[in-house]
N, C-alpha and C positions, 0 to 999 in steps of 0.2 A: 775097780773102777767105781769111784764114789763122788769125785769132784770133776766134772766134765765140762769143757768148753767146746761147744759145737759151732764151727765156722764154715763159711762157704758163701758163694755168690747169692744174690737175690734170685729167688726162683729155683734154687738148686734142690730144695726139699729139706733144708736144714732145720726149719722150725717144726715141720711135721716129725722129723726124726728126733729132734731134741725133746718135744713133748712126750713122744712114745718112750724114749729112753728114760726120762725122768719118772714116768709112771712105772716102768719095768723095774727101775732101781729103788723106787719108793722114796724119792727125794724131791725137793721143790724144783720147779721149772722157773727159770728167770729169763724173760725176754727183754734184752737190752733196749729194743725199740720202744717198748712200753715205758721205760724209764726216761729215755732220751727225748721222745716226741711228746711234748706237752700240748695242751689245747692250741688249735690253730697252727699246728705243725711247728710251734716254737721249740727250739732246742733247749734243753735244760742246761744252765751254765755248767761249764766243765768241772768246776770245783764241787758243785752239788752232785753232779752225775757221779764223779768218783766217790764221793762220800756215800751215796746210796748204794752203789755197787759194792763198796767196802763192807757195808753193813750186811747185805744179803749174802756175801761170800765168806763172812768171818768164821762161821761155825758150821759143823755138820757137812752133810753132803748136799750137792746141788747139780743142776744142769743148766749152764748159762748159754744162751743162744744169741750170737751176734759177733760182729767183726770190729767193733769200735776200738780204734787205736788208742783213744784216750784212756781206756781202762784195760787194754789187753795185758800189759805187764802185771797189773794187780790181779786179774783173774788167773792168768797163767802161773804166777808164782804160787798160788794156792791150789791149783788144779793138779790132778794126777794124769788126766788124759785129755788130749785134743782130738776130737772127731772132726775131720775135714771132709765135708760133703762136696764132692767134685765130679759131677757128671759132665759129659761133653757139652759144648756150647749149644748145639742144636737142641738138646733136651732142656737145658736151662731156658733158652728162649721160648720154646713151646710152652713150658710150665709157667713162666713169668707173664707171657701174653695172656694165656687162659686165665690165670689168677687175677690179673689186672682187670680184665673184662668182667669177670664174675663179681669181683668186689665193687666195681663201679655200678653195674647193673643192679645189684642187690642192696646197694648203699650200706654195705657192712661197715660197722664201726671197727676201726683198727685199734687205736690207742687213744685214750683220753678225749673221746669225741671226734677224732679225725677220721675222715673217710677218703677213699680213692676218688678223685675227680675225673670226669670224663675227659676234660681238657688234658690231663696228664697222659692219657693214652696217645694223644696226637702231638705231644710236645717233642722237641728235638734236642733238648739239653738234659744232661744227667741229673741236674738239680730238680727238674720238674717231672722227669719221666723215669720210673723204675726200670722200664724196658731198655731205654738208652743206657741207664746206669749198669744194668746187668751185662749188656753187650760190651761196654767199654771196660768194665772191671774184671771180666772173666780171666784174661791173661794176667792182670795185676795180682789177683788172688792166687792164681797158680804159682806165680813166681814167689810171692810172699810166703805161702805155706810150705813150698818145697824148701826154700831157704831156711825157714824156721825149724823144719823138721831135722835139718842137719846142723843147726846151730848149737854149740856146746852149752850156751846159756840156758837151753830148754832141755837138757839131757835128762832131767827128772821126769819129764813128760813122756807118756806113750802116745805117739801119733798114729791115728787110724784113718786111712784115706778111703772114703766110700765113693766108689765110681758108678754104682748101680743100685737099683732097688733090691736086687738079690743080696748084695753085700749088706745093705741096710737091714734087711730081714734077718741075715745071719748074725749081725752085731746084736740086734734085739734078742734073738733067741739065746745067745750066749751070755747076755748081761744078767747079772744077779745083784739084787740089793742086799742091804745088811740083814743079817740073821737076828731075829728077835726071840 
């Protein structure tokens, strides 16, 4: 395991696991949200997004965190492992609500000066609320990654489905980086 794509729903714990896995493997951590979300939440144009992801995944090992379909084939062609963080919906919702509240209250900078807004907590559309997004995308991600794990196009990948914190800890304990 040296080139890893970590995928899963918002609030699933994928970023936490991806950061820890990158540290354990001693490879760069690449957060796709930090590339995609420019100041004022403006998305990076698709061609530039692909070019930047192409650059950061061209050589060596890495752990890429994110689900963006615009770059999935690029990342997965180069990856050796896909770690799919897939806790139950109740766990995801508890975690995403708590994270959203914490980020809004602390005014924590996420990416490129962007911050979680209190209004997003009360929004009812997935484009404005990560909580609504996580609720609506849960079954979508399950179907997507179950199908991908069985798709012959991705047979070069090892799929690891993480359903619990115990499984995440086990993965981290077993992961080893390159020998120097």
